[in-house]
C-alpha positions as CSV (number, residue, x, y, z in Angstrom):
1,M,3.6,-40.3,28.8
2,T,3.3,-42.9,26.1
3,G,6.4,-43.4,23.8
4,S,8.8,-41.6,26.2
5,R,10.5,-42.0,29.6
6,I,10.1,-39.1,31.9
7,G,12.2,-39.0,35.1
8,W,10.8,-37.7,38.3
9,L,12.9,-35.4,40.6
10,T,12.4,-36.1,44.3
11,A,12.8,-33.6,47.0
12,G,16.4,-34.9,47.6
13,F,17.6,-33.4,44.3
14,G,17.0,-29.9,45.6
15,T,14.7,-27.0,44.6
16,L,13.4,-26.7,41.1
17,A,13.8,-23.1,39.8
18,L,12.2,-22.1,36.5
19,A,13.8,-19.2,34.7
20,A,11.7,-16.1,34.0
21,C,8.5,-17.7,35.1
22,G,7.8,-16.0,38.4
23,P,4.6,-14.3,39.5
24,G,3.4,-11.6,37.1
25,T,5.4,-12.7,34.1
26,R,4.2,-13.8,30.7
27,P,5.7,-16.2,28.2
28,G,8.1,-14.6,25.8
29,T,7.7,-14.4,22.1
30,S,10.9,-16.4,21.4
31,A,10.5,-19.6,19.4
32,S,12.9,-21.3,21.9
33,A,11.6,-23.1,25.0
34,P,12.6,-21.4,28.3
35,A,15.6,-23.0,30.0
36,A,15.0,-24.9,33.2
37,T,17.6,-24.8,36.0
38,Y,17.7,-27.6,38.6
39,V,19.5,-26.5,41.7
40,G,21.7,-29.3,43.0
41,A,21.0,-31.7,40.2
42,P,22.4,-32.5,36.8
43,A,20.6,-31.3,33.6
44,Y,17.9,-33.7,32.5
45,V,16.8,-34.1,28.9
46,V,13.4,-35.3,27.9
47,S,13.2,-37.0,24.5
48,L,9.9,-37.1,22.7
49,P,9.3,-39.0,19.4
50,V,8.4,-36.6,16.5
51,P,5.6,-38.0,14.3
52,K,6.3,-38.2,10.6
53,V,4.8,-35.5,8.3
54,M,1.9,-36.9,6.4
55,R,1.5,-35.4,3.0
56,R,-2.0,-34.7,1.8
57,P,-2.8,-36.9,-1.1
58,R,-2.9,-35.0,-4.4
59,I,-6.1,-35.4,-6.3
60,E,-5.5,-35.4,-10.0
61,A,-8.0,-33.8,-12.5
62,P,-10.1,-36.4,-14.3
63,R,-8.2,-37.3,-17.5
64,A,-11.3,-37.6,-19.6
65,L,-12.3,-34.0,-18.5
66,V,-8.9,-32.7,-19.4
67,E,-9.2,-34.2,-22.9
68,Q,-12.8,-33.0,-23.4
69,V,-12.1,-29.4,-22.4
70,D,-9.0,-29.3,-24.6
71,A,-11.0,-30.7,-27.6
72,L,-13.8,-28.2,-27.1
73,V,-11.4,-25.2,-27.2
74,R,-9.3,-26.5,-30.0
75,G,-12.4,-27.3,-32.1
76,F,-14.2,-24.0,-31.7
77,P,-13.8,-21.6,-34.6
78,G,-12.6,-18.5,-32.8
79,V,-10.8,-17.5,-29.6
80,A,-12.1,-19.3,-26.6
81,G,-11.0,-20.4,-23.1
82,I,-12.3,-22.7,-20.5
83,A,-11.1,-23.0,-16.9
84,I,-12.5,-25.3,-14.2
85,R,-11.3,-25.4,-10.6
86,A,-12.4,-27.9,-8.0
87,V,-13.1,-25.8,-5.0
88,D,-12.9,-28.7,-2.5
89,D,-10.5,-31.2,-4.2
90,G,-8.1,-28.6,-5.5
91,W,-7.5,-29.7,-9.1
92,T,-7.7,-27.5,-12.1
93,V,-8.5,-28.1,-15.8
94,E,-7.9,-25.3,-18.4
95,S,-7.5,-24.8,-22.1
96,G,-6.9,-21.3,-23.3
97,G,-7.5,-20.3,-19.7
98,R,-4.5,-18.0,-19.5
99,R,-5.4,-15.7,-22.4
100,R,-7.0,-12.4,-21.6
101,M,-10.5,-12.0,-23.1
102,P,-13.3,-9.5,-22.9
103,Q,-15.4,-9.9,-19.8
104,Q,-18.3,-7.6,-20.7
105,S,-20.9,-7.9,-17.9
106,V,-18.9,-10.6,-16.1
107,S,-17.1,-7.5,-14.7
108,K,-20.2,-6.7,-12.7
109,L,-18.9,-9.4,-10.3
110,W,-16.0,-7.2,-9.2
111,V,-18.3,-4.2,-8.7
112,A,-20.5,-6.4,-6.5
113,M,-17.6,-7.7,-4.5
114,T,-16.3,-4.2,-4.0
115,V,-19.7,-3.1,-2.7
116,L,-19.8,-6.0,-0.3
117,D,-16.2,-5.5,0.8
118,Q,-17.1,-1.9,1.8
119,R,-20.1,-3.3,3.6
120,D,-17.8,-5.6,5.5
121,S,-15.6,-2.7,6.5
122,G,-18.6,-0.7,7.7
123,R,-18.5,2.0,4.9
124,L,-22.0,1.2,3.6
125,K,-25.0,-1.0,4.2
126,L,-27.3,-2.8,1.9
127,D,-30.3,-0.8,3.0
128,D,-28.6,2.5,2.5
129,P,-30.9,4.7,0.3
130,V,-29.8,5.6,-3.3
131,T,-31.6,7.9,-5.7
132,L,-31.3,7.4,-9.5
133,Y,-31.8,10.3,-11.9
134,P,-32.0,10.4,-15.8
135,S,-28.3,11.5,-15.8
136,D,-27.5,8.0,-14.3
137,L,-28.9,6.1,-17.2
138,T,-26.5,4.2,-19.4
139,L,-27.2,2.0,-22.5
140,F,-28.2,-1.4,-23.8
141,H,-29.7,-3.6,-21.0
142,Q,-31.1,-1.4,-18.3
143,P,-34.6,-2.4,-17.2
144,I,-34.5,0.0,-14.3
145,A,-34.7,2.9,-16.8
146,A,-38.4,2.5,-17.0
147,L,-38.7,3.5,-13.3
148,V,-36.4,6.5,-13.4
149,K,-38.5,9.7,-13.6
150,P,-37.2,13.3,-13.9
151,S,-37.7,13.6,-10.1
152,G,-35.7,10.5,-9.5
153,Y,-36.2,6.9,-8.4
154,Q,-35.6,5.9,-4.8
155,T,-34.0,2.5,-4.2
156,T,-31.3,0.9,-2.0
157,V,-27.8,-0.4,-2.4
158,G,-29.0,-4.0,-2.0
159,A,-31.8,-3.6,-4.6
160,L,-29.3,-2.2,-7.1
161,L,-26.9,-5.0,-6.4
162,T,-29.6,-7.6,-7.0
163,R,-30.7,-5.9,-10.3
164,A,-27.1,-5.6,-11.5
165,L,-26.4,-9.3,-10.9
166,T,-29.6,-11.1,-11.6
167,H,-30.8,-8.9,-14.6
168,S,-27.3,-7.6,-15.6
169,D,-28.8,-4.0,-15.4
170,N,-26.1,-1.6,-16.7
171,T,-27.6,1.5,-15.0
172,A,-27.8,-0.3,-11.6
173,N,-24.2,-1.5,-12.0
174,D,-22.8,1.9,-13.0
175,R,-24.6,3.6,-10.1
176,L,-23.0,1.2,-7.7
177,L,-19.7,1.8,-9.4
178,T,-20.0,5.5,-8.7
179,L,-21.1,4.8,-5.1
180,V,-18.0,2.8,-4.2
181,G,-15.6,5.3,-5.7
182,G,-15.4,4.5,-9.4
183,P,-13.2,2.1,-11.4
184,A,-10.1,2.9,-9.3
185,A,-11.9,1.5,-6.2
186,V,-12.7,-1.7,-8.0
187,R,-9.2,-2.0,-9.4
188,S,-7.9,-1.5,-5.8
189,F,-10.1,-4.4,-4.6
190,I,-8.8,-6.7,-7.3
191,E,-5.2,-5.8,-6.5
192,R,-5.6,-6.0,-2.7
193,K,-7.3,-9.4,-2.9
194,Q,-4.6,-10.6,-5.4
195,L,-7.2,-11.8,-7.9
196,G,-4.6,-12.1,-10.7
197,D,-5.0,-11.4,-14.4
198,I,-8.3,-9.5,-14.2
199,R,-8.7,-6.0,-15.6
200,F,-11.6,-3.6,-14.8
201,G,-12.7,-1.1,-17.5
202,P,-14.0,2.4,-17.3
203,G,-17.7,1.6,-16.8
204,E,-20.4,0.6,-19.3
205,R,-20.9,4.0,-21.0
206,L,-17.2,4.6,-21.9
207,L,-16.4,1.0,-22.6
208,Q,-19.3,0.4,-25.0
209,S,-19.0,3.7,-26.8
210,R,-15.2,3.2,-27.4
211,T,-15.8,-0.3,-28.6
212,A,-18.2,1.1,-31.2
213,G,-16.0,4.0,-32.2
214,L,-18.1,6.7,-30.5
215,T,-17.5,9.3,-27.9
216,W,-20.1,9.0,-25.1
217,Q,-22.9,11.5,-25.0
218,Q,-25.6,11.3,-22.3
219,S,-28.3,11.6,-25.1
220,Y,-27.3,8.1,-26.2
221,S,-28.9,6.7,-23.0
222,L,-32.4,7.7,-24.2
223,G,-34.4,5.2,-26.4
224,N,-32.3,3.9,-29.2
225,G,-29.9,6.9,-29.2
226,F,-26.8,4.8,-29.0
227,E,-27.8,2.3,-31.7
228,I,-28.8,5.2,-34.0
229,A,-25.5,7.0,-33.5
230,R,-23.5,3.8,-34.0
231,S,-25.3,3.0,-37.2
232,R,-24.3,6.3,-38.7
233,L,-20.6,5.6,-38.4
234,A,-18.5,4.5,-41.4
235,P,-18.0,0.7,-41.5
236,E,-14.2,1.1,-41.4
237,V,-14.5,3.3,-38.2
238,R,-16.5,0.6,-36.4
239,A,-14.3,-2.2,-37.6
240,A,-11.1,-0.4,-36.4
241,A,-12.7,0.3,-33.0
242,L,-13.8,-3.3,-32.5
243,E,-10.4,-4.6,-33.6
244,A,-8.6,-2.4,-31.1
245,Y,-11.0,-3.6,-28.3
246,I,-10.4,-7.3,-29.1
247,A,-6.6,-6.8,-29.4
248,D,-6.4,-5.2,-25.9
249,P,-9.6,-5.3,-24.0
250,P,-9.6,-2.8,-21.1
251,D,-12.0,-5.2,-19.3
252,G,-10.0,-8.3,-20.3
253,A,-9.4,-11.2,-17.9
254,A,-8.0,-14.7,-18.1
255,P,-10.7,-17.5,-17.5
256,L,-8.2,-19.2,-15.1
257,A,-8.0,-16.1,-12.9
258,I,-11.8,-15.8,-12.8
259,A,-12.3,-19.4,-11.9
260,D,-9.7,-19.0,-9.2
261,A,-11.5,-15.9,-7.8
262,L,-14.8,-17.8,-7.7
263,A,-13.2,-20.7,-5.9
264,R,-11.7,-18.3,-3.3
265,L,-15.1,-16.6,-3.0
266,A,-16.8,-20.0,-2.3
267,R,-14.2,-20.8,0.3
268,G,-14.9,-17.6,2.1
269,E,-11.5,-16.0,1.4
270,L,-12.7,-12.8,-0.2
271,L,-15.7,-11.6,1.8
272,S,-17.3,-12.1,5.2
273,E,-19.6,-15.1,5.7
274,T,-22.8,-13.0,5.4
275,S,-21.6,-11.1,2.3
276,T,-20.4,-14.3,0.6
277,R,-23.8,-15.9,1.3
278,F,-25.7,-12.8,-0.1
279,L,-23.6,-12.7,-3.2
280,L,-23.9,-16.4,-4.0
281,T,-27.6,-16.5,-3.3
282,T,-28.1,-13.5,-5.6
283,M,-26.0,-15.1,-8.3
284,G,-28.2,-18.2,-8.0
285,S,-31.2,-16.1,-9.0
286,T,-29.7,-14.9,-12.3
287,V,-32.2,-14.8,-15.1
288,T,-29.8,-14.0,-18.0
289,G,-28.1,-16.7,-20.0
290,R,-30.7,-19.4,-19.8
291,A,-29.1,-21.2,-22.8
292,R,-25.6,-21.1,-21.4
293,L,-24.3,-23.0,-18.3
294,K,-27.8,-23.4,-16.8
295,A,-29.1,-25.3,-19.9
296,A,-26.7,-28.2,-19.4
297,L,-27.2,-28.8,-15.6
298,P,-28.4,-32.3,-14.7
299,P,-31.0,-32.8,-11.9
300,G,-29.6,-32.2,-8.5
301,W,-26.9,-29.7,-9.6
302,S,-27.1,-26.0,-8.7
303,L,-25.6,-22.9,-10.3
304,E,-24.6,-19.4,-9.2
305,H,-23.4,-17.5,-12.2
306,K,-22.8,-14.2,-14.1
307,T,-23.0,-13.8,-17.9
308,G,-21.4,-11.3,-20.2
309,T,-22.2,-10.4,-23.8
310,G,-20.3,-8.0,-26.1
311,Q,-21.2,-6.1,-29.2
312,E,-21.4,-7.5,-32.7
313,L,-20.3,-6.2,-36.0
314,G,-21.8,-8.1,-38.9
315,R,-21.2,-11.7,-37.9
316,R,-18.3,-10.9,-35.6
317,N,-18.8,-11.0,-31.8
318,A,-16.4,-9.8,-29.1
319,G,-17.2,-11.3,-25.7
320,F,-19.7,-14.1,-25.0
321,N,-19.2,-15.6,-21.5
322,D,-20.7,-17.4,-18.6
323,V,-18.8,-17.9,-15.3
324,G,-20.0,-19.3,-12.0
325,L,-20.1,-21.9,-9.3
326,L,-21.5,-25.3,-9.9
327,T,-22.5,-27.5,-6.9
328,A,-22.9,-31.3,-7.3
329,P,-25.6,-33.3,-5.5
330,D,-22.9,-34.6,-3.1
331,G,-22.0,-31.0,-2.2
332,R,-18.7,-30.7,-4.0
333,R,-18.2,-27.3,-5.7
334,Y,-16.6,-26.4,-9.0
335,A,-15.8,-22.9,-10.2
336,I,-16.1,-22.6,-14.0
337,A,-15.3,-19.8,-16.5
338,V,-16.2,-20.2,-20.2
339,M,-15.2,-17.2,-22.3
340,I,-15.4,-16.6,-26.1
341,G,-13.2,-13.6,-26.9
342,D,-13.6,-13.4,-30.7
343,T,-15.6,-15.4,-33.2
344,M,-17.7,-15.3,-36.4
345,R,-19.9,-18.2,-35.2
346,P,-23.6,-17.5,-34.6
347,M,-25.1,-17.2,-31.1
348,R,-26.4,-20.8,-31.1
349,D,-22.9,-22.2,-31.6
350,R,-21.6,-20.0,-28.8
351,Q,-24.3,-21.2,-26.4
352,L,-23.5,-24.8,-27.3
353,L,-19.9,-24.4,-26.5
354,I,-20.7,-23.1,-23.0
355,Q,-23.2,-25.9,-22.5
356,A,-20.7,-28.5,-23.7
357,A,-18.2,-27.2,-21.1
358,A,-20.7,-27.6,-18.3
359,G,-21.8,-31.0,-19.7
360,A,-18.1,-32.2,-19.7
361,L,-17.8,-31.2,-16.1
362,T,-21.0,-32.8,-14.9
363,G,-20.6,-35.9,-17.0
364,H,-24.0,-35.1,-18.5
365,L,-24.1,-35.2,-22.3
366,A,-27.5,-33.9,-23.3
367,D,-29.1,-34.5,-26.6
368,P,-28.4,-31.3,-28.6
369,R,-32.0,-31.3,-29.9
370,A,-33.2,-31.0,-26.3
371,I,-30.8,-28.2,-25.2
372,A,-32.5,-24.9,-24.7
373,S,-32.0,-22.0,-27.1
374,T,-32.9,-18.4,-26.4
375,E,-32.3,-15.0,-27.9
376,D,-32.2,-13.2,-24.6
377,D,-28.4,-12.9,-24.7
378,A,-28.3,-9.2,-25.8
379,P,-25.2,-7.0,-25.5
380,G,-24.6,-5.9,-21.9
381,S,-26.1,-9.0,-20.4
């Protein structure tokens, strides 16, 4: 053996007897090597050289990116946070990333992961049938409502999951939430997977009604029932409810925790390979937030993401987000979470902050006049 000298015992030294290694025995669980006894011979020691431990080189975050992200957060008029985690290289950049902010529809990610975790454990399948009734309808963005008749609408778990993620459909999401066992089941998943500072609220109906200062009634799900009831509230009631939500959002999460969860998802640490692939592929088909992260992507980059948009009172907005996984042309992946928790700035400025964060990461500084703008970013999306 190279690098060592090994003696050879001839027959003249006697019979070699190995302790506890006779027929029918198995190696023990002890960390110590079994002792060897040489009958008629002195003990023999074999010395093997131990290779030096090689430390993995630490890859530092790009200094220019650190400075850009910090400048974006500090310069934004309001409460904002940005967190970026390099999935493959391991570095992290964040500014305001440890502050808990409203998630809004970003929280649909945790419902989706809970569904797929139950799929992995055999508790449900994506092609399991589900029936939606008018009593399942919620509020704000729910395109599936047009399909729900008094007799019900037949669909599947997988179809609901696709609608909840790609179109941010609140009814699809809340029906899945009921299916997996309610908010307690999602909170259990978050805790079991140790996702960190991520809260999960009571579901869209209760969350949005409390934020507005209302007590939920199912009649609010029909037409503009919720908006009409909200408009009848005294301004001070609405202001107090929104202030309470912003101060302690029941769906609050730290951008850094979300970026870390997305990085772990990408590395296959949260779900099975097939469930991970399904979730990321579905997130890649998201149609909401065209003027957020997606608008700043250079050619060759891809994006799997989820948006979140909160209610507004006058000029004040609580919760305007986009989080996702960016993949560079060379295959390297970056988890990013850009969250605006409270601001008076118009939607256009909020969109531009999210685009600027993506542009800082990709190194692509687009001409602001060429950046897309859209008004599809309605509450609940």
